[in-house]
N, C-alpha and C positions, 0 to 999 in steps of 0.2 A: 670425460674423464674413466679411469681406468675405476673396473670393481671394486679392485680393495677402496679407494679416494672417496668411492660414496658417500650418505648420507641416509641412514632411514627411518623415518618416520611414521609416527602416528598418527592417525583422526582425530582431533584429538573429541571430546564428552559433545560441547558444547560448542557453537559458533557465535561468543557471544558478540563480535565485533560486527556481525553479518545480521545479528537483533536488533542493534542497535540499526544499519543501516535502513534495515525496513522500519524501524520509528522510525523515522528520522523523514523516508518516502511516506506517512502517514500524517507528518504531523504539517508535511508542502501542501500533500490535501488538506489538512485540515485554516492553513491558514489565508490559501485561497479558498475556503468558503468564507473570508467575512463580507465576503460580496454581498452575501445570504442579506445579511442588516440592510444592507440603501435597499430594498425587497420592500421594506414598512412604507406603509401609505404617507405621504409631505403634504404637506398646505402650504410649500410658498419655496416651490419650485426647484425640490433640490436636483442636483446637478452632478453626476462625479466627478472626480478630478482624478486619474489613479496615484498622480502624487502627491494628493492630500491621505493618500493614506498610511494610515497609523504605521510610525517605526520605517517606512516606503524605503529611505538612504540605508536599515540591517537591513530587510525583506524582499527588494527589489525580487531577483530573484522569485522570494513562493509569490509573489503575487503575478507576476507572469505564467501568460498564459500559455507556457511549454510544457509538454504530455507528460517528462521523464521521469517523474515519483511512479508513475502508474506498472512502466515493468521495468523499472529498480522493484515493486512491489513483488510483480510474479513470477520474477528470474532467480527472482534470493527464494521462495515459496520454493519456488521449481528444484532451485540446488538441495537445500534442504530434505523436501521430501524423496529426493533421489537419496541422497545417502540415507535417511530416516531408516524406508520402507522399501522400496525397491526390490533387496535382495533377498528381504523380510516374505515380499507377496511373496514372487518369484516361485519360493519355497515353500514358501504355504506354510511357513511357522507364521505365518496371523492371521485370523479367520477376519470375512469379511463384515463379522457380524465386531469383531475386537476393534478392526479397522476406526467400522461406521459410529461405534462408541466412543470409542476416542474421539475423534472430531467432534462429532454432533453435540458430547458433551460439554465441551472445551467453549464452542461456536452459540448455539442456540438459545441457552434460558436467556443472558442478554439480550440476544436477537428479540425474542419474544414477547419480553418488560419492554425495549422502545417501538416496536415494534402499534400496541395499546398506546403510551405515552405520546409516539404523534401521532394516530389516529382522532383520538382526543383533543386532545395542541392543535389539531388541521382541525374542528368540528367549532370547537369557541373561534380562531382565527376564523374563518367564514362569516358566523353568528356576528363579528363584531368589522367585520370590513364587507364582507360578500365574497372576496377570496380567499382559497388557497395560500398558505404561505409560499413561494417558488412552487411546489411541486402540484402543478393540476392532477392529478392521475386517484383519488383518495376518496373512488370505491370497491363497491363490494370482488370484483373478479379480482382488481389486484389488490388486495387484503390479501383475496387467497392465494393468492404466485408467493404475496409477503410472508406466509405462514410457516410456504412451502420452499421457500426460499427461493424458489423462478421467474424472482423479480428482474433477474437482466438476461432471462435464456433466446429470449428470438420472440416470445408469446406477448411478451408484455405494447402496449399500446404509447407509453415514453412513461417518465418520470411518475412516479407514487411513493406518498407514507415515507416513510428512512430511505432516505433514494441515494444516499451514501454506501449503503445494505448493499449495491450490485456491483461491489470489490466483494461481498462473501459471497454472493448470491456465484458468481462465475468461480470462483472458489471451489464451492461444494460442489457443481463441475467441473471442475480440474479434477477432484476427487473420487469421481466414478470413473473419468477416462482413463485418468493414470492408472487405476490400481485392476486395467481393463489390462491396460501396456502394458505394466508388466509380467503379469502371469503373461507373457504373450512375449513380447523381446528384450524384457528386465533395463540389457542399459547400452540394447542397441542405436547405436551411436547413428546409423542411419534414414532408422526409424525411427526419430529423437526429430532428425533434419527433417525425414518430409517430417513429419506436425509439425515445423516451427514453416512450411512449405504452404502446410494448412491452412492453416491460422492467418497464412493471407489472403487463403482465398476465403476464408467463411466472412473474415472484415471485410473483404466486397464484396458480397454477394449474400451473408445470412446476418451476421445479429456484428456489429462492431466490439462490443463488451466482448462477446466467447471468445472470439478471434485472435482480437489486444491479452486475452487470461490464456489462451491455446500456445500461441508462438513463444511471447515469454516467458513463460511454465517448461517447456520443450528448450528452451534454448540454456536457462538456466539449469539442467535436467545433463546439454551438454558440456556445457562452464566442469563441473560436479564431476563428468567424467576426464575432462581434461585436467583439472585438479589432482583426482585421481593419480592418472595415471604420471605424473610431476612427481604427487613424494614414492608412488611404487618405483621411479628410476632413481630417489635420490639425492635431487633435487640437482641436477648433474651441472646446468647454467645455471645455479644459486637465482632462479627465478626470483625463489621470496625474502631476495636482499633488494635487486636493485629495483624489480615492480614498484612496490608499495612507493620507491623515493619519485619512479617515472610518475605513482598515478596524483600525488600528490602536484608535480606541477602540471598536472592535465587540469585540478579540479584550481587550485592560481588563474590557467591560464583563462578556464571558464569563465568563473566569478568575474576578474580583468572585462570581457568581452560583453559578457553583461549587462554589468555598472549603464546605470542610463542614463552617465554625466563622459562617456565613453566616447568619440566620434572617431570619422571613417575618413580616407578617401573614397570617395563614393563610386569614382573610376578607377580603383584598385581593389577597392574592397562592396562590391555593388550587394547590400542590402544582406552583409556578412550575416548579422546576426539573428534576422531567420528564420537564414540554410544552415547556420551553426547548433543553433537549439531544433534542427528538423532531425538532426540525421546521425552530430556528435555523443550527446547521452549514450547513446544505445549501440551502437561503432564504437564508441571510447571508454567512454566512463565507464558505462554495463561493466563489460567484461571488465577493465583493468583496474575499476573496485572492489567489485565480488571477489576474484582471485589472490588479489592484495592481500587484501582482509583473511580471506580461508585461508592463502599461505602463511600471513604474520603471524596468526593466534596457528598455527601446526608444529610450524618454526622458537618461538617464544613463549607456547605456555598462554593460557588464559589472561590477557592485558586488556581484556576489555573487560572486560567483569563485573568492575563497578559504572560502566557506562549500558551496563543489559536491561536497566532498568528503563531507556528510553524504549526496545525492544515488547514490554513486559506489561507495558500499560498502552500500547498503541492500539491493539485491538478494543482495551477500554473507550479510547477517550474515543477514538473513533468513530464506532455506535453511538456514545451522549453525545458528543459536539450537536448536532442537527435535532432531536430529540429537545437538546438544550439551546439552543437557538430558539427556537418554537415557539419554547416557555418563555424567553424572555422578546419576542415579539411581543405577544400579546400582552404581557405585564406594559410591553411598549406604545402600542395603540391604547389601553386601558390609557397611559399614564401625557398620553398626548406625546410623548416624546419621538422626533420624527430622524427620518438618515444620519442624517447631521452630526448628530453624538454621537454615532460611534467614530465616527475618522477620529476620537482620543483616543495618543495608544496608556493612557489611566486606564480608559474602559475595556481595550483589548487585554493589556495585561490579567485584568480586573476578572477577564468571563477567564483564560486559562487557568487560574491560578482557579476556582472551582472548578471546571472541570476537573483539571488535575485531582485536586480533593476529588470529589465527586468517584470519582477512576481508579482512584485508590480505597476511596471502598470497596465499589459497588465491589476488585478484583477483591479483597478479603475478604468480606460481610457477605457475599451471594454470590461471587460465579466460584468460585476454590471450594466453598459449601458442596454448592449443587451439583457442581459438579464430580466431586469425593461423593456424591454421594450417586449420581448415577452414576458410575462406576461401581461405585460395591454392591448397587445394584442387579443391574445389566452384568 
């Protein structure tokens, strides 16, 4: 199109749809962790059948051991951080102190409380059963690592305490790398691509957790640069019009192929589901979904505002869900409730209702007040 025919867009003040997708990625992880309850001791020789899991016909994608949710989370985080902070860090309009106070005041208080809850809960569970609940390494060394959010930096010996916090631990390490990176390279795509390659090397030779975080965080940064160039060009190919429709087709196809009742001709599609879900989410779904959401809200306005609560609550839900499982497991052992009890859909629904209430209460009455207090003092 001629220069006079291009359309000028402005970057939104908040990407509500991306917040929603990040929340869905976290929700997928929490659903997958429902299997933790089946480690509760059983006196009846309990054997787990995946198709007996609660609401399996609806939640089959969440139960499958596909690991696309974590790349989605880190990728969206990278997109958001390069949007919010990269220029400010590069131009030194935000100090290291302000950056870290903003981040840790949001993350650390709830993490500390949940760490203590899990430590006490695991001690009680050990006393009742002679073993820890799901997570084996609840010693002083790993408590100190968790205390400093270093539980997944490659110096740990395995899972410990509030194990899902590995995501937060890697995220904090990424913040430090990100700050240095932006001071030197700002939004240099080749430098970001180098970090993605470095992430693969770290995954293979040092730590899968750290490597996964690095490669997908900077993958998100590359997507942000691509997004920014599209909108600065006035969206000449109308990407924000056709890409969301194409992405919707991708998702429908993905959900159909993931359905356990869908069968294929082996000669034509050998092991298609496993192969599809090893590369398809990262190479197709992830970039198309992130770009579609960002471009759609840039063009249409805050259309995801009503759904942003999914992302707002995701942090609290993620940090609270395993401590809540530990508490429920203790109660189950005391009442001689076996793992079969947790095959009930109503038990799952009740758990998530309670988890949602606790998360809302935590955000309103604990996290936000403490966060505001720390920021006002520091």
